[in-house]
C-alpha positions in Angstrom: -86.6 -49.4 -71.5 -87.6 -51.8 -74.2 -89.7 -54.9 -73.4 -87.0 -57.3 -74.3 -84.5 -55.4 -72.1 -86.9 -55.7 -69.2 -87.3 -59.4 -69.9 -83.5 -59.8 -69.9 -83.1 -57.9 -66.6 -85.9 -60.0 -65.0 -84.2 -63.2 -66.1 -80.8 -62.0 -64.7 -82.3 -61.0 -61.4 -84.1 -64.2 -61.0 -81.0 -66.2 -61.7 -78.9 -64.1 -59.3 -81.5 -64.5 -56.6 -81.7 -68.3 -57.2 -77.9 -68.5 -56.8 -77.9 -66.5 -53.6 -80.8 -68.6 -52.1 -79.0 -71.8 -53.0 -76.0 -70.6 -51.0 -78.3 -70.0 -48.0 -77.6 -66.4 -47.8 -80.2 -63.8 -47.0 -80.5 -60.6 -49.0 -79.3 -58.5 -46.0 -76.3 -60.6 -45.3 -75.3 -60.9 -49.0 -75.5 -57.1 -49.3 -73.4 -56.5 -46.2 -70.8 -59.0 -47.1 -70.4 -57.7 -50.7 -70.4 -53.9 -50.0 -73.8 -53.4 -51.6 -77.0 -51.9 -50.2 -80.0 -54.0 -49.6 -81.9 -51.8 -51.9 -79.5 -52.4 -54.7 -79.6 -56.2 -54.3 -83.3 -56.1 -54.2 -83.6 -54.0 -57.3 -81.2 -56.2 -59.2 -82.9 -59.4 -58.2 -86.3 -58.0 -59.1 -85.1 -56.9 -62.5 -85.8 -53.3 -61.8 -82.4 -51.8 -62.5 -79.9 -52.1 -65.3 -76.8 -52.6 -63.2 -73.2 -51.7 -63.8 -70.7 -54.2 -64.7 -68.7 -53.4 -61.5 -71.7 -54.4 -59.5 -72.2 -57.6 -61.4 -68.5 -58.4 -60.6 -69.1 -57.9 -56.9 -72.2 -60.1 -57.2 -70.2 -62.8 -58.9 -67.5 -62.7 -56.3 -70.0 -62.9 -53.6 -71.7 -65.9 -55.2 -68.4 -67.4 -56.0 -69.6 -67.9 -59.5 -67.7 -66.7 -62.6 -69.2 -63.7 -64.2 -68.9 -65.7 -67.5 -71.3 -68.3 -66.1 -73.8 -65.7 -65.1 -73.8 -64.0 -68.5 -73.9 -67.3 -70.3 -77.0 -68.2 -68.4 -78.7 -65.3 -70.0 -78.8 -67.2 -73.5 -78.6 -63.9 -75.4 -79.5 -64.1 -79.0 -76.9 -61.9 -80.7 -78.7 -62.0 -84.1 -81.4 -59.9 -82.5 -81.6 -56.9 -80.2 -81.9 -59.2 -77.2 
């Protein structure tokens, strides 16, 4: 994985973790309520895994945050590779 991709995944993970914590939901409870494993939630929030769109949709629903909002927060420069 390229350095810029790793940076993007870290940013996404940090943002998702921040949203989850603001809701006052533990990692374990969030995983359980959204049909995810705690390992998956942890790996996403730590930027270790390049997650599937279906998992991001589950995340967005669990956070009650539109997926568009999550993606817009990434501030991707489309004139570059990331």
